[in-house]
One Martini backbone bead per residue (centre of mass of N, CA, C, O) as a GRO file, in nm:
protein
  464
    1MET     BB    1   0.100   0.034   0.025
    2LYS     BB    2   0.073   0.358  -0.010
    3ARG     BB    3   0.206   0.628   0.103
    4ARG     BB    4   0.105   0.914   0.284
    5VAL     BB    5   0.081   1.274   0.182
    6LEU     BB    6   0.036   1.569   0.370
    7LEU     BB    7   0.003   1.899   0.225
    8ILE     BB    8   0.019   2.221   0.417
    9TYR     BB    9  -0.188   2.493   0.501
   10PRO     BB   10  -0.287   2.604   0.763
   11PRO     BB   11  -0.508   2.723   0.947
   12SER     BB   12  -0.579   3.066   0.851
   13PRO     BB   13  -0.509   3.337   0.746
   14VAL     BB   14  -0.472   3.459   0.457
   15MET     BB   15  -0.160   3.357   0.281
   16ASN     BB   16   0.174   3.426   0.180
   17ARG     BB   17   0.422   3.155   0.223
   18GLU     BB   18   0.660   3.269   0.120
   19ASP     BB   19   0.953   3.307   0.273
   20ARG     BB   20   1.009   3.619   0.183
   21CYS     BB   21   0.663   3.642   0.179
   22GLN     BB   22   0.470   3.684   0.469
   23GLN     BB   23   0.137   3.745   0.382
   24PRO     BB   24  -0.122   3.893   0.484
   25THR     BB   25  -0.411   3.981   0.277
   26GLU     BB   26  -0.640   4.138   0.411
   27ASN     BB   27  -0.483   4.438   0.431
   28LEU     BB   28  -0.409   4.404   0.128
   29LEU     BB   29  -0.508   4.526  -0.171
   30VAL     BB   30  -0.299   4.372  -0.418
   31ILE     BB   31  -0.301   4.080  -0.278
   32PRO     BB   32  -0.320   3.766  -0.368
   33PRO     BB   33  -0.377   3.454  -0.356
   34LEU     BB   34  -0.135   3.200  -0.378
   35PRO     BB   35  -0.032   2.932  -0.485
   36PRO     BB   36   0.120   2.617  -0.344
   37VAL     BB   37   0.403   2.562  -0.492
   38ASP     BB   38   0.578   2.429  -0.283
   39LEU     BB   39   0.392   2.194  -0.249
   40MET     BB   40   0.382   2.096  -0.533
   41TYR     BB   41   0.672   2.013  -0.548
   42LEU     BB   42   0.659   1.807  -0.303
   43ALA     BB   43   0.444   1.629  -0.427
   44ALA     BB   44   0.607   1.539  -0.672
   45ILE     BB   45   0.821   1.409  -0.503
   46ALA     BB   46   0.634   1.202  -0.362
   47GLU     BB   47   0.533   1.066  -0.626
   48GLU     BB   48   0.823   0.975  -0.721
   49ALA     BB   49   0.846   0.796  -0.430
   50GLY     BB   50   0.548   0.640  -0.422
   51CYS     BB   51   0.328   0.841  -0.323
   52GLU     BB   52   0.048   0.970  -0.182
   53ALA     BB   53  -0.099   1.296  -0.255
   54LYS     BB   54  -0.207   1.590  -0.052
   55ILE     BB   55  -0.353   1.910  -0.092
   56ALA     BB   56  -0.391   2.178   0.168
   57ASP     BB   57  -0.555   2.499   0.183
   58TYR     BB   58  -0.696   2.607   0.479
   59SER     BB   59  -0.732   2.909   0.444
   60LEU     BB   60  -0.972   2.833   0.207
   61GLY     BB   61  -1.045   2.559   0.337
   62GLY     BB   62  -1.158   2.293   0.520
   63ASP     BB   63  -1.101   1.968   0.705
   64PHE     BB   64  -0.848   1.855   0.885
   65GLU     BB   65  -0.961   1.625   1.061
   66LYS     BB   66  -1.106   1.470   0.841
   67ASP     BB   67  -0.854   1.418   0.673
   68LEU     BB   68  -0.699   1.256   0.881
   69THR     BB   69  -0.914   1.026   0.908
   70GLU     BB   70  -0.946   0.958   0.593
   71PHE     BB   71  -0.641   0.967   0.477
   72LYS     BB   72  -0.412   0.876   0.672
   73PRO     BB   73  -0.125   0.987   0.709
   74ASP     BB   74   0.224   0.934   0.733
   75PHE     BB   75   0.263   1.242   0.633
   76ILE     BB   76   0.328   1.577   0.738
   77VAL     BB   77   0.354   1.887   0.539
   78ALA     BB   78   0.453   2.208   0.663
   79ASN     BB   79   0.389   2.548   0.632
   80ILE     BB   80   0.564   2.791   0.819
   81ALA     BB   81   0.467   3.098   0.962
   82THR     BB   82   0.538   3.357   1.157
   83PRO     BB   83   0.255   3.499   1.195
   84THR     BB   84   0.136   3.162   1.247
   85PHE     BB   85   0.292   2.984   1.451
   86LYS     BB   86   0.115   2.909   1.689
   87THR     BB   87  -0.128   2.788   1.524
   88ASP     BB   88   0.027   2.588   1.364
   89MET     BB   89   0.136   2.422   1.615
   90GLU     BB   90  -0.143   2.336   1.723
   91ILE     BB   91  -0.233   2.169   1.472
   92LEU     BB   92  -0.002   1.959   1.492
   93LYS     BB   93  -0.060   1.862   1.776
   94ARG     BB   94  -0.340   1.753   1.700
   95ALA     BB   95  -0.247   1.544   1.495
   96LYS     BB   96  -0.089   1.371   1.686
   97GLU     BB   97  -0.337   1.288   1.866
   98ILE     BB   98  -0.490   1.153   1.633
   99LEU     BB   99  -0.193   1.057   1.489
  100PRO     BB  100   0.069   0.919   1.645
  101GLN     BB  101   0.233   0.797   1.371
  102VAL     BB  102   0.284   1.050   1.252
  103LYS     BB  103   0.493   1.241   1.036
  104ILE     BB  104   0.633   1.558   1.110
  105ILE     BB  105   0.689   1.820   0.877
  106VAL     BB  106   0.890   2.122   0.847
  107LYS     BB  107   0.873   2.450   0.698
  108GLY     BB  108   1.065   2.758   0.692
  109ALA     BB  109   1.225   3.054   0.762
  110ILE     BB  110   1.234   3.028   1.076
  111PHE     BB  111   1.442   2.765   1.052
  112LEU     BB  112   1.711   2.917   1.025
  113THR     BB  113   1.702   2.960   1.359
  114TYR     BB  114   1.456   2.764   1.441
  115ASN     BB  115   1.533   2.420   1.522
  116THR     BB  116   1.634   2.251   1.758
  117ASN     BB  117   1.424   2.400   1.952
  118ALA     BB  118   1.174   2.297   1.805
  119ILE     BB  119   1.206   2.008   1.865
  120TYR     BB  120   1.216   2.025   2.183
  121GLU     BB  121   0.946   2.222   2.216
  122HIS     BB  122   0.813   2.014   1.987
  123GLN     BB  123   0.765   1.684   2.013
  124TYR     BB  124   0.569   1.634   1.751
  125LEU     BB  125   0.812   1.669   1.595
  126ASP     BB  126   1.039   1.519   1.347
  127TYR     BB  127   1.093   1.756   1.123
  128VAL     BB  128   1.333   1.991   1.000
  129ILE     BB  129   1.355   2.217   0.723
  130ILE     BB  130   1.641   2.362   0.585
  131GLY     BB  131   1.556   2.527   0.326
  132GLU     BB  132   1.559   2.351   0.076
  133ALA     BB  133   1.308   2.079   0.038
  134GLU     BB  134   1.301   1.862  -0.183
  135LEU     BB  135   1.555   1.666  -0.116
  136SER     BB  136   1.490   1.616   0.178
  137LEU     BB  137   1.221   1.473   0.143
  138LYS     BB  138   1.320   1.254  -0.045
  139ASP     BB  139   1.506   1.121   0.178
  140ILE     BB  140   1.284   1.058   0.370
  141LEU     BB  141   1.102   0.884   0.185
  142GLU     BB  142   1.366   0.694   0.118
  143ASN     BB  143   1.501   0.615   0.408
  144ILE     BB  144   1.721   0.779   0.490
  145PRO     BB  145   1.918   0.832   0.718
  146ASP     BB  146   1.907   1.093   0.931
  147ASN     BB  147   2.223   1.143   0.957
  148GLU     BB  148   2.239   1.163   0.608
  149ILE     BB  149   2.065   1.430   0.603
  150PRO     BB  150   2.070   1.724   0.463
  151GLY     BB  151   1.891   1.996   0.594
  152ILE     BB  152   1.823   1.886   0.901
  153CYS     BB  153   1.609   1.815   1.173
  154TYR     BB  154   1.601   1.575   1.440
  155LYS     BB  155   1.485   1.324   1.649
  156HIS     BB  156   1.690   1.243   1.950
  157ASN     BB  157   1.621   1.170   2.257
  158MET     BB  158   1.442   1.439   2.272
  159GLN     BB  159   1.628   1.582   2.055
  160GLY     BB  160   1.796   1.808   1.854
  161VAL     BB  161   1.932   1.738   1.540
  162LYS     BB  162   2.191   1.886   1.335
  163ASN     BB  163   2.281   1.898   1.020
  164LYS     BB  164   2.415   1.953   0.756
  165SER     BB  165   2.409   2.145   0.501
  166ARG     BB  166   2.244   2.218   0.212
  167LYS     BB  167   2.290   2.244  -0.107
  168PHE     BB  168   2.204   2.405  -0.368
  169ILE     BB  169   2.030   2.384  -0.647
  170GLN     BB  170   2.167   2.415  -0.960
  171ASN     BB  171   1.955   2.229  -1.130
  172LEU     BB  172   1.620   2.303  -1.168
  173ASP     BB  173   1.535   2.089  -1.391
  174VAL     BB  174   1.521   1.837  -1.206
  175LEU     BB  175   1.255   1.917  -1.130
  176PRO     BB  176   0.945   1.876  -1.105
  177PHE     BB  177   0.647   1.967  -1.174
  178PRO     BB  178   0.401   2.099  -1.037
  179ALA     BB  179   0.109   1.962  -0.870
  180ARG     BB  180  -0.176   2.084  -1.011
  181HIS     BB  181  -0.380   1.831  -0.971
  182LEU     BB  182  -0.402   1.892  -0.631
  183VAL     BB  183  -0.549   2.161  -0.712
  184ASP     BB  184  -0.756   2.442  -0.713
  185ASN     BB  185  -0.696   2.679  -0.952
  186ASN     BB  186  -0.961   2.865  -0.912
  187LEU     BB  187  -0.862   3.010  -0.643
  188TYR     BB  188  -0.646   3.150  -0.837
  189ARG     BB  189  -0.648   3.500  -0.894
  190ARG     BB  190  -0.664   3.783  -1.031
  191PRO     BB  191  -0.742   4.101  -0.896
  192ASP     BB  192  -0.866   4.234  -1.151
  193ASN     BB  193  -1.014   3.993  -1.367
  194GLY     BB  194  -1.029   3.687  -1.230
  195LYS     BB  195  -0.821   3.515  -1.346
  196VAL     BB  196  -0.644   3.250  -1.382
  197GLN     BB  197  -0.328   3.190  -1.197
  198ALA     BB  198  -0.004   3.109  -1.245
  199VAL     BB  199   0.300   2.995  -1.088
  200ILE     BB  200   0.639   3.056  -1.205
  201LYS     BB  201   0.945   2.926  -1.122
  202VAL     BB  202   1.246   3.062  -1.265
  203SER     BB  203   1.409   3.133  -0.996
  204ARG     BB  204   1.699   3.156  -0.764
  205GLY     BB  205   1.817   3.416  -0.597
  206CYS     BB  206   2.034   3.685  -0.438
  207PRO     BB  207   2.294   3.926  -0.432
  208PHE     BB  208   2.205   4.179  -0.237
  209HIS     BB  209   2.110   4.155   0.064
  210CYS     BB  210   1.889   4.309   0.205
  211PHE     BB  211   1.818   4.401   0.517
  212PHE     BB  212   1.491   4.291   0.512
  213CYS     BB  213   1.555   4.032   0.341
  214LEU     BB  214   1.517   3.665   0.263
  215ALA     BB  215   1.624   3.574  -0.013
  216THR     BB  216   1.920   3.500   0.054
  217PRO     BB  217   1.892   3.309   0.298
  218VAL     BB  218   1.700   3.113   0.142
  219SER     BB  219   1.851   3.113  -0.184
  220GLY     BB  220   2.090   3.282  -0.207
  221ILE     BB  221   2.336   3.452  -0.397
  222GLN     BB  222   2.291   3.277  -0.629
  223VAL     BB  223   2.162   3.277  -0.958
  224ARG     BB  224   1.913   3.023  -1.044
  225MET     BB  225   1.832   2.919  -1.364
  226ARG     BB  226   1.614   2.818  -1.566
  227SER     BB  227   1.547   2.692  -1.851
  228VAL     BB  228   1.375   2.789  -2.111
  229ASP     BB  229   1.270   2.505  -2.196
  230ASN     BB  230   1.145   2.445  -1.916
  231ILE     BB  231   0.939   2.677  -1.907
  232ILE     BB  232   0.780   2.627  -2.164
  233LEU     BB  233   0.677   2.348  -2.083
  234GLU     BB  234   0.511   2.451  -1.842
  235ILE     BB  235   0.325   2.644  -1.988
  236LYS     BB  236   0.207   2.433  -2.180
  237GLU     BB  237   0.077   2.268  -1.965
  238CYS     BB  238  -0.106   2.483  -1.845
  239ILE     BB  239  -0.264   2.522  -2.114
  240GLU     BB  240  -0.345   2.221  -2.194
  241LYS     BB  241  -0.430   2.101  -1.904
  242TYR     BB  242  -0.557   2.399  -1.740
  243LYS     BB  243  -0.619   2.664  -1.907
  244ILE     BB  244  -0.380   2.852  -1.863
  245LYS     BB  245  -0.280   3.229  -1.942
  246ASN     BB  246  -0.187   3.328  -1.650
  247PHE     BB  247   0.119   3.481  -1.518
  248LEU     BB  248   0.366   3.433  -1.261
  249PHE     BB  249   0.700   3.518  -1.244
  250TRP     BB  250   0.900   3.379  -1.010
  251SER     BB  251   1.139   3.587  -0.828
  252ASP     BB  252   1.387   3.786  -0.726
  253ILE     BB  253   1.512   3.835  -1.021
  254PHE     BB  254   1.416   3.831  -1.344
  255ASP     BB  255   1.632   4.050  -1.508
  256ILE     BB  256   1.952   3.985  -1.458
  257ASP     BB  257   1.953   3.834  -1.743
  258ARG     BB  258   1.935   3.947  -2.042
  259ASN     BB  259   1.966   3.701  -2.235
  260TRP     BB  260   1.746   3.518  -2.089
  261THR     BB  261   1.511   3.721  -2.115
  262ILE     BB  262   1.511   3.745  -2.425
  263ASP     BB  263   1.477   3.446  -2.486
  264LEU     BB  264   1.210   3.403  -2.346
  265CYS     BB  265   1.040   3.606  -2.504
  266LYS     BB  266   1.104   3.488  -2.790
  267ARG     BB  267   0.977   3.211  -2.732
  268ILE     BB  268   0.688   3.304  -2.675
  269ILE     BB  269   0.651   3.428  -2.958
  270ASP     BB  270   0.735   3.186  -3.147
  271GLU     BB  271   0.518   2.984  -3.006
  272LYS     BB  272   0.242   3.127  -2.964
  273LEU     BB  273   0.114   3.144  -2.667
  274ASN     BB  274  -0.069   3.379  -2.566
  275ILE     BB  275   0.019   3.542  -2.300
  276THR     BB  276   0.000   3.646  -1.956
  277TRP     BB  277   0.239   3.852  -1.763
  278SER     BB  278   0.443   3.866  -1.458
  279ALA     BB  279   0.693   4.064  -1.279
  280ASN     BB  280   1.027   4.147  -1.164
  281THR     BB  281   1.243   4.440  -1.077
  282ARG     BB  282   1.499   4.619  -1.096
  283ALA     BB  283   1.586   4.953  -1.161
  284ASP     BB  284   1.883   4.858  -1.282
  285THR     BB  285   1.782   4.620  -1.526
  286ILE     BB  286   1.617   4.782  -1.708
  287SER     BB  287   1.521   4.819  -2.049
  288GLN     BB  288   1.372   4.919  -2.333
  289GLU     BB  289   1.412   4.671  -2.503
  290MET     BB  290   1.317   4.467  -2.289
  291ALA     BB  291   1.027   4.588  -2.246
  292ASP     BB  292   0.921   4.573  -2.538
  293LEU     BB  293   0.949   4.258  -2.536
  294MET     BB  294   0.773   4.193  -2.306
  295TYR     BB  295   0.512   4.298  -2.412
  296LYS     BB  296   0.503   4.123  -2.663
  297SER     BB  297   0.500   3.851  -2.487
  298GLY     BB  298   0.271   3.965  -2.231
  299CYS     BB  299   0.353   4.188  -2.051
  300ARG     BB  300   0.150   4.379  -1.793
  301LEU     BB  301   0.350   4.343  -1.531
  302MET     BB  302   0.561   4.533  -1.298
  303SER     BB  303   0.774   4.500  -1.023
  304ILE     BB  304   0.912   4.742  -0.772
  305GLY     BB  305   1.161   4.793  -0.538
  306ALA     BB  306   1.173   5.099  -0.391
  307GLU     BB  307   1.093   5.139  -0.054
  308SER     BB  308   1.191   5.458  -0.092
  309GLY     BB  309   1.216   5.837  -0.085
  310SER     BB  310   1.483   5.791   0.061
  311GLN     BB  311   1.818   5.793   0.031
  312MET     BB  312   1.909   5.725   0.315
  313ILE     BB  313   1.749   5.459   0.342
  314LEU     BB  314   1.869   5.311   0.097
  315ASP     BB  315   2.157   5.317   0.208
  316LYS     BB  316   2.109   5.167   0.479
  317ILE     BB  317   1.982   4.893   0.330
  318GLY     BB  318   2.161   4.828   0.063
  319LYS     BB  319   2.023   4.878  -0.226
  320ARG     BB  320   2.184   5.017  -0.462
  321LEU     BB  321   2.006   5.291  -0.512
  322LYS     BB  322   1.862   5.548  -0.701
  323LEU     BB  323   1.603   5.744  -0.751
  324ASP     BB  324   1.662   5.767  -1.061
  325ASP     BB  325   1.637   5.469  -1.122
  326ILE     BB  326   1.339   5.456  -1.064
  327ARG     BB  327   1.238   5.662  -1.264
  328ARG     BB  328   1.356   5.522  -1.512
  329ALA     BB  329   1.198   5.253  -1.483
  330VAL     BB  330   0.907   5.376  -1.499
  331SER     BB  331   0.943   5.511  -1.780
  332ILE     BB  332   0.996   5.271  -1.939
  333LEU     BB  333   0.730   5.105  -1.871
  334LYS     BB  334   0.534   5.318  -1.976
  335LYS     BB  335   0.630   5.327  -2.266
  336ALA     BB  336   0.567   4.997  -2.286
  337LYS     BB  337   0.275   4.957  -2.145
  338ILE     BB  338   0.351   4.880  -1.848
  339LYS     BB  339   0.253   4.806  -1.561
  340ILE     BB  340   0.296   4.933  -1.213
  341TYR     BB  341   0.441   4.787  -0.906
  342ASN     BB  342   0.499   4.943  -0.603
  343TYR     BB  343   0.730   4.916  -0.335
  344PHE     BB  344   0.692   4.998   0.014
  345VAL     BB  345   0.866   5.100   0.331
  346ILE     BB  346   0.736   5.157   0.664
  347GLY     BB  347   0.965   5.155   0.950
  348LEU     BB  348   1.241   5.183   0.951
  349PRO     BB  349   1.472   5.262   1.194
  350TRP     BB  350   1.527   5.566   1.039
  351GLU     BB  351   1.247   5.672   1.057
  352THR     BB  352   1.056   5.953   0.978
  353GLU     BB  353   0.841   6.190   0.897
  354GLU     BB  354   1.014   6.303   0.663
  355THR     BB  355   1.058   6.020   0.507
  356VAL     BB  356   0.774   5.955   0.466
  357GLU     BB  357   0.700   6.195   0.300
  358GLU     BB  358   0.910   6.138   0.072
  359THR     BB  359   0.762   5.872  -0.005
  360ILE     BB  360   0.487   5.982  -0.084
  361LYS     BB  361   0.580   6.185  -0.298
  362PHE     BB  362   0.718   5.981  -0.474
  363ALA     BB  363   0.483   5.796  -0.537
  364ILE     BB  364   0.317   6.030  -0.669
  365GLU     BB  365   0.531   6.092  -0.895
  366LEU     BB  366   0.531   5.811  -1.031
  367ASP     BB  367   0.234   5.713  -1.089
  368SER     BB  368   0.142   5.436  -1.048
  369ASP     BB  369  -0.085   5.175  -1.061
  370PHE     BB  370   0.056   5.037  -0.802
  371ILE     BB  371   0.052   4.995  -0.439
  372SER     BB  372   0.276   4.914  -0.154
  373PHE     BB  373   0.250   4.972   0.194
  374TYR     BB  374   0.472   4.861   0.414
  375THR     BB  375   0.546   4.745   0.713
  376ALA     BB  376   0.812   4.692   0.886
  377THR     BB  377   0.950   4.339   0.892
  378PRO     BB  378   1.143   4.149   1.119
  379LEU     BB  379   1.251   3.862   1.013
  380PRO     BB  380   1.375   3.578   1.086
  381GLY     BB  381   1.711   3.593   0.920
  382SER     BB  382   1.744   3.883   0.907
  383ARG     BB  383   1.922   4.172   0.954
  384PHE     BB  384   1.685   4.330   1.084
  385TYR     BB  385   1.646   4.135   1.319
  386ASP     BB  386   1.921   4.178   1.455
  387TYR     BB  387   1.897   4.490   1.481
  388ALA     BB  388   1.644   4.501   1.664
  389ILE     BB  389   1.759   4.352   1.890
  390LYS     BB  390   2.013   4.528   1.953
  391GLU     BB  391   1.820   4.802   1.961
  392LYS     BB  392   1.545   4.758   2.106
  393LEU     BB  393   1.263   4.762   1.902
  394PHE     BB  394   1.119   4.585   2.074
  395ASP     BB  395   0.840   4.476   2.254
  396THR     BB  396   0.625   4.293   2.455
  397LYS     BB  397   0.394   4.324   2.208
  398ALA     BB  398   0.518   4.172   1.988
  399SER     BB  399   0.376   4.106   1.655
  400TYR     BB  400   0.297   3.904   1.350
  401SER     BB  401  -0.018   3.888   1.282
  402GLU     BB  402   0.014   4.186   1.100
  403ALA     BB  403   0.203   4.179   0.879
  404TYR     BB  404   0.281   4.473   0.700
  405TYR     BB  405   0.066   4.655   0.872
  406TYR     BB  406   0.133   4.621   1.170
  407PRO     BB  407   0.365   4.694   1.367
  408VAL     BB  408   0.650   4.538   1.535
  409ILE     BB  409   0.811   4.811   1.549
  410ARG     BB  410   1.014   5.066   1.622
  411THR     BB  411   1.180   5.327   1.591
  412HIS     BB  412   1.413   5.570   1.683
  413GLN     BB  413   1.153   5.811   1.659
  414LEU     BB  414   0.909   5.594   1.638
  415SER     BB  415   0.617   5.469   1.701
  416LYS     BB  416   0.408   5.231   1.610
  417GLU     BB  417   0.155   5.419   1.598
  418LYS     BB  418   0.286   5.623   1.404
  419VAL     BB  419   0.350   5.437   1.177
  420PHE     BB  420   0.051   5.352   1.123
  421GLU     BB  421  -0.061   5.634   1.057
  422LEU     BB  422   0.139   5.681   0.817
  423HIS     BB  423   0.058   5.437   0.648
  424LYS     BB  424  -0.248   5.519   0.606
  425GLN     BB  425  -0.183   5.785   0.468
  426ALA     BB  426  -0.036   5.674   0.227
  427VAL     BB  427  -0.265   5.508   0.096
  428LYS     BB  428  -0.476   5.739   0.074
  429ARG     BB  429  -0.305   5.952  -0.087
  430PHE     BB  430  -0.270   5.765  -0.337
  431TYR     BB  431  -0.575   5.633  -0.391
  432LEU     BB  432  -0.751   5.924  -0.342
  433ARG     BB  433  -0.687   6.044  -0.601
  434PRO     BB  434  -0.845   6.164  -0.876
  435ARG     BB  435  -0.648   6.081  -1.088
  436PHE     BB  436  -0.646   5.773  -1.014
  437ILE     BB  437  -0.950   5.717  -1.031
  438ILE     BB  438  -1.002   5.804  -1.322
  439ARG     BB  439  -0.792   5.622  -1.456
  440THR     BB  440  -0.920   5.359  -1.362
  441LEU     BB  441  -1.201   5.386  -1.480
  442PHE     BB  442  -1.102   5.402  -1.784
  443ARG     BB  443  -0.959   5.093  -1.774
  444LEU     BB  444  -1.226   4.947  -1.759
  445ARG     BB  445  -1.369   4.642  -1.927
  446THR     BB  446  -1.525   4.497  -1.687
  447PHE     BB  447  -1.715   4.378  -1.436
  448THR     BB  448  -1.498   4.232  -1.278
  449GLU     BB  449  -1.311   4.474  -1.254
  450PHE     BB  450  -1.501   4.660  -1.114
  451LYS     BB  451  -1.565   4.486  -0.866
  452ASN     BB  452  -1.270   4.462  -0.758
  453TYR     BB  453  -1.215   4.761  -0.730
  454PHE     BB  454  -1.448   4.828  -0.550
  455LYS     BB  455  -1.364   4.646  -0.317
  456ALA     BB  456  -1.080   4.785  -0.266
  457GLY     BB  457  -1.205   5.070  -0.209
  458LEU     BB  458  -1.371   4.984   0.033
  459ASN     BB  459  -1.143   4.879   0.212
  460LEU     BB  460  -0.999   5.141   0.224
  461LEU     BB  461  -1.231   5.313   0.364
  462LEU     BB  462  -1.266   5.089   0.612
  463ARG     BB  463  -1.011   5.090   0.730
  464LYS     BB  464  -0.852   5.103   1.057
   0.00000   0.00000   0.00000
């Protein structure tokens, strides 16, 4: 009889549980729930190992205890997020009470720093995977002796034992395509037009290691790109098997390799795939030639991590960008008719009322199509977290439960309450401008778009 593997996002508020971006989506205006691609990769690994796999995103519904009693998994693999850590752990403890023989495996960025202690303090855990999970899970399912599996902590004599680190996967093409047949793809749609959207992970790694970001600790400093051939095959599978033609190309930096980016765009055009896609860019990697080709291949949205309108803040966080780099990138994308989604962070340690005002004015000056103003969130494993501990920026009531919305820390000059007030002002001053509202209304083409934008606008007006 096949062993059974249940892969879960635990019951919680709806979140994007990508390790570098652990975002509750309720309070964020333009962040939709994304499919659990990490679990889909792991499910494909489980199926290759001869197991029966089931994926459940319980944040969107489902009965966890019923699935436990009916599916009777031999293994539970759970993505654990920092904002929901406590409730996630409670769910897994309950699972062990219902099925004492089940092996519980956890993964997540929090385990970069909290690993052997996690095993000791939560005795119902059997394995903690640190870093990339696919090959570590494969070894566990193939019954490799625990002490020979790199990249894990495991329980031995009631203690946590940490093995040597696992090297990053150099050739990402060796991984099977995500097991999309195990999820309801209709649950994951674009926030504007409501069409089903697939996430395709095209690369891993980031060389910049920004102060607040987990991309480099999670995925390494070397950018490892999948081959264009491999990506095209996955796109075709999505089109032919799942009738999906809208994509988010997920990466830490999509266009860091100019030749690879141009090759991918040309292949999409030459193969006549007729898809729509979005991705992200650094402000200093985009060129007009590249942007024009991206648009021709179906790119309709690019996100840019602008982070701040204060050059002092950008320098402090090691962004290695000038404000004029951001202005130039926005100008290029507008000229290419690609919509722009800018990210800003409010509440970094050196933030003042003056720097927040610089950021708001800069965001309005750029006049992009979408903006997210996040409150600065020092996740464990980041340089930001270490700094916040050292500088005593946390207080006794620190909580990640509303990460990126309600502040986790104060700044050197501003209280958490003041940062939150400034954050709300930033969102409203950008989105409630008559110019922005009129432009958005004129761009609406379908009732679905109108409904989705109306809902977002209502949430903005009613947000606490």
